[in-house]
N, C-alpha and C positions, 0 to 999 in steps of 0.2 A: 292177943289185943295189944300186948307189949310191942310189936312190930309195925302197928299202923302208924304211929306220928312219922316214920322214917320217910316212907313214899310221898307222904303229904307235904313234909318238909322239902325234899328234893323238885316236888313238883311246884311248890311256892318260888323256889330260888329260879326253876325254869323259866318261869313266867317273869320274874323280876329280869333277869337276863334279857329277855327277847324285848321287853320294854326300854332298857337301855339301848340295845342295839336299834330298836325303830327310832329312838330319840336321837341316836348318833350319825344314822344315816343320812345321805342328802336328800333334800325334799322330793326332787324329782331327776330321772335320769336325762343327760344332756346329750342329743344325737342329731346326725344331719337331717337335712329334709328330706324327704321321700322323694325319690326321683322315679317317674315313669319309664316303661321299658324301652319308648324311643327316644329318651334323651342321653345325649352324648356330651360328656363332661369334660372339659380342656382345662389346663393352666395357662393364662396369658404367656405367650413367646412360644409354645408348643406347635407342633407340625403331626396333622392328623390326616386319616383318608377316610371319605364318608363313601359307601357303597349301596348301590340302589338294590342290586341282587347279590347272592353270595356266588353263585356262577350265572353269569349273564347268558342267556341265549344268543345264537348266532344271528347275524343280518338283522339286529334290532339297533335302533339308535337311540340312545337315552340322554336327554337333555336335563338340565339342572337348572332351577330357580330358586333364589333366595330372598327373604321377607326380613327386613331388619326396621323393625319400628315403623310399620305400615309403607316401608320402600321396598319396591321389587325391583330385583337385579338378574341378568341372564348371565349365566356361568358357562364355561365350557362344555361339550358334550362327551360322555363316555358314560360306562357303568361305574369307575372310579373316579371321585372328584377329591383331589388333593387341596390341601389347604396349608399354609405355611404361616410361621411367626404371629400365631393368632392374638388377637386384641380382644378386650373387653366387647369394643364396638363389633365384633364379628357374631355375637349371640344372637339367635334367631332360628327360625325357621327354615329347613332346606327340604324342596320337594324334588322328585325325578319323576319325568314324565316320558311318554311315549306318545309323539304326537300331542294331543291336548288331554290325554288320559294321566291322571295320577297316579302312580303306581307306589310311591311310598313318599313319606314325610317323616324327617329327623330334626329333633330339637336340639340346636348346639349350644351349649351353656359354657361361656369361657370366665371362670372366676376363680380366685385364690379362696382359701380357708378363712373366715373371720379371725380378727384379732381377738386373743383372750380379755375378757373384761377385768378391770381394776374398779372396783365398785367403792365408792364412798358416800355415805350417807349423812343427810344433815335435816335440822328441823327449826324453821325461823322462829317458832315461840310455841309455847304450851298448848295453843289450841291451834296449830296447824298440823297438816298432815307430813309424813316423812317422804323428802326425796333423795333418791339413791340415784346415782349418774355417774358416768364414766365417758372420758374423751378418747377420741380416736385420732390416728396418725392421718389416716386418708377415708375418703368417703366410701361407706360400705357398697358391696355389689346389690343390684337391684335383687328384691325378693329375701334380703336378708331379714331374719326375725329376731328379736331379742326379749326375753323373757325374765321375769323376777320372782323368786319364789321365797316366801316369809312363812316362818313358823316357829311358834313359841317353843322355848327350849325345854328338856327333860318333861314333854308331854308326848302322847301317843296321838295327838291330832293331826289332821290333814293339814298340810302347807296351802296358803292361800297364793293362787298365782296372778300375778299383774303384767299384762303388756306395756312394754316399754316404747317410748317414741323417738324419733331421730329429728335431730335439730340441725339443718344443714350449715347455717350460718355459725353456730357456736361448735358445730363438728363433734357433736356427743348425744348419747342416749340417755333420755331421762325417764324415770320410772316413779311412780306416785303409790305409795303405800298408805291405805286409809286407817286412821288411829281413831278405834270406837271411843265413844265419849265415856268417860270414867275409868279408861284404861291405866293400870299401875305403869307409874313411870319408871319403876326400878326393876321391872321382870326382862329378863334378856330373851333377845330373839335371834334366831338363825337365819341369816340372808344369804341367798346364793342365786348368781345370773350365769345365765345361759344363753349364746349367740350363735345363731346356725342359719347356714345357706346350702345351696345344693353341693357344694365341694367340700362343706365339713361342718363341724362344730367347735365350739370353745367353751369351757366353763372357768368361771371365776373361782377363786378361793371364796370359802365359806367365812362369812364374818358374823360376830357375835356382837349384838348392839343392844342399847336400851335408849327408851324414850328420852331420858334426861341426859345420857352421854352423847346424843346426836343433836343437842341443841346449839344452834349457832346464829344469833341473831344477826339482823341486817345493820350495818354502817348507821350510826346517828347521822341525823340529817340538821340542815342549817346552821352549820357551824359559823360563827362570827368572831372575831378579833377586834377590840375597841381599846383606845388608849383612856387612862384615868388622867383627869385634870389634876396638874400638881404632882403628878408621881412619873418621874422620867424612866423609872425602871419597873413599872409595872404594866401589866395588860391584863384586861379581863375577856375570858374565853367563855361564850355561851354557845348551846347546841339544844337539840331536842331529840326526844325519843324517836326511833323509827316507826312508821306508822302501821307496820306488821307485829308490832308488840304493843300488848294491852298493859298500860302500866298502872292502872286502876287496882289489877290482881298481883301482876308480878313486878318486880322491880329489876333494874339492871346495875352494875357496876360498870366504872368506866376507867380508861386508861388515857391519858393526853401525854403527847410527845411535841417537843417544841425546839425549833434551831432559829440562830439568825443568820440570816444570808451573809456572805456565801459558803458560810461552814456546812458540812455535810453529816456532822455529827448531831444526833438528837439527844435533849434531855428528856426523861421521862417521870410522870407522876401518876403513882398507881393509887387505889382504892379511894376512886372518888363515887361518892354515891349523889351527887347533886348534877344538876345539868349546868354548872358554869364552875369557873375556877380562875383564881388571879394568880397570875405569875409574877413573883415578887423580884426576879433576878435576869430581868430583860435588859438587853444592852442599850445602852442610851443612843438614840439616833438612827438606828438598825431597824430595818425590817424584819419581821419574824414569820416564818412558817410554822404553822399548826395543825395536827390532825387528832381526832377522837376515833377511838373504837371501844365496843361493849362486850360484856359477859353476863351470863346470867349472874343474880345477885350472891348465890351460896358457891359459886365457881363451877357449875355444872357444866359441862359441853365444853365449847372452844370459843375463843375471841372471834369477835367479827373481822371482816376486813377493815382497813383504816378508811376513815371517811376523806372525802374532798380536801384536797389543800385549802386553808384560809391564811390569808397575810393581814399583818398589822405591824404598826410601827408607834413606840410610846410616845408619850406627851412631851414636846420640846418647848421650853420656855420661850417666848417670842423674842424678849430682851437679849437672851444668849445667842438667838439664831440673828437677829439685828447685828449684834456685834461682831459675830463671825463674818456676815456678809460685808459689814464695813470694813472688816481687816482684809476680807480677799479683795475687795473694788480698791482698797488704798495701796495695793502690792501691784496691780496690773495697771497700767495706763489705759486711757478711753482713747476714743478715736480721734479726738482733737488734740491728743497729746497731754492732757491734763490726768489727774488722778480724783477720781470721782467718789464720792459718798453718797450711797442712797439711803436716807432715813426712813425709818417703817413709819407706817400711818398712824400706828398708836401715839406718836411724838406730837401728832398735830390734833388740835380739838377743836370744833366749832363753836363759836361764842353766840350761841342763840339769844341770850340776854341782851349783849351790846346792839350797838346800832350797826357796827361794821359788818358784822357777819364773816369776817376773815379769819384764817387759820391762826391759831396761837400757839406758839410753840413753848410747851410746859418742861420741858427736859432738853438740854442742850447735848449736842453728839460730842464725844471726844474728839478735840483737835488733832489734827494728823502732822505728825513731826516732818517738819521740811528736811531736806537734805542738805541744803546750803550750810548750816553750820558745821556740819559734820566736815564737808568739804574744806571749811575755812581753817578749822582745827586741825587738820590732817594737813593741809599746806604748810601750816606753822610748824607743826613738828617736824616735817620733812626739811624745812629752811633751817630749823635748828641745828637738827643732825649735822646737814653740809657744812653749816658755818663750824661747828665742832670739828669737823674731819679736817676742814682746812686750816684751822689752827693747830691741831696736833700735828699734820704734816709740816707746817712752817717751824714749830719749835724743834722737830725732829733734824731739819735741814740745819737749824742752828746748833745743835747739840754734836752733829758731825765736823762741822767746820771748827769745833773747840773754841767758839765765843764765848760758853758757860763752862764754868766750872775748872777753866786752864790758866795759864799766866796770860795777862793780859800783854797785847803787844807795846811796844814802846810807843810812848807819845799818847797813848789811850787812857782815858780816866785821870789824866793829869790836869791841873788847873794853876793858872798864873798868878803870883802874888798880887796882892790890891793893897795899896797904901790905905793904912787905917786912919780915918779921918772921919769928919763928921759928913755925912752923905749930902750930896748936892739937892736942894730941894727940886722937885718935879715941877715945871712948870705947869702942867696939867695932870691931875690924877686920871689914870684910865679907868673906865668902869671896870668892874669883876666879870661881867660877863664877856666883855670883848677880850680880857686877858687869858680868861681860861678858855674861851673859846679858840684863841690863837694856838696856846699849848696843845689842845687836843687835835688840832688840825696838822700841827708840827709833828706830834708823836704818830699818827697815822700814816703821813707821809714817810716818816721815817721806817716805819714798820712794813709799809709795801713797798720802798725802796730797797731792802734787803740790805742796806748799809748797817 
């Protein structure tokens, strides 16, 4: 009796090992599609020879006909039909005839094995199914089949099989995985994809996913950017939940990024739980580009794609705008050669109470500085500089001649003796202005004469 528990223990251990192996095994084997015996497989660019008989009887003429997508074509006669540089369009049925009697039909299949799938799965919201997809480099061969197997991990249950659909415009396969109502969002699932055609098959890597982990909302909708009156550095951004997400039961968190044009670097704001945001550091007078994306409120899954770009410009004071426009218009001449100034309409108010009804100017525009006073001042300054230079040059000539600072020439600077006596009275006293005027003219004449 003491030896009975040991076989029972080993039996339980063996069963547990079998269960683990069954759980780790791939859901289904992935193999090529079965081909019939009369199918001939070839790769694009290959050369092959089709034969009607292995050993053709003598004195019999064999003719060949090909059917390509409903079109018939006559081919050279002979028991052997050589085909060179095959293309996918050469696929079809080839029949050999003796007269009008068909002897044999061969199905030629020209194609490459499929590309290995690289599966990515996503779920638009908690109440949507899971979509698994992968893109292709080129259009698959006709008859290609894609399957997806989904199995709950660490269980010995059978895998569910989902047929995948090919979308030619997007050039990708898409598979829909049904999610039962009330399924546990945290349990792991094993996903495996297989693509097969007549030339072969390709299996993708097994992926382990959870319903929460593949959540990826659609981008937010109706993103708008508006200016706030009286705030030249603020912008108000508004958006709405995507239509695929029921925000009555599940919420999203958002991320906003923005940049002024023409800059390429974005500033980002995280952890936004509302559907609006005020930007407080916008650049004055510049247009801004804004985008928003969303994620599940607790951070499950991935971020959505960025929304479409929305643009907006901060509020600008009309008075500042008018002064800037006036400054620009005063710096550039008009067509008639004058410097125009356009006043904003806010400066004119209709007089509804009065009888005239004409515009009344409440605030006067700043006067425009005329360039003529500056020209007069500049000309006077140049004239004074020229006069100073002339005086310096004249005194320099006098210094070189020794007129100053040396001995005076004989006869210069001497005055004759005058008898002392009472001065003779003048008959007429000359006016002061005429006397000084004569002395001034004499001094100038002496100065410019060079004596």
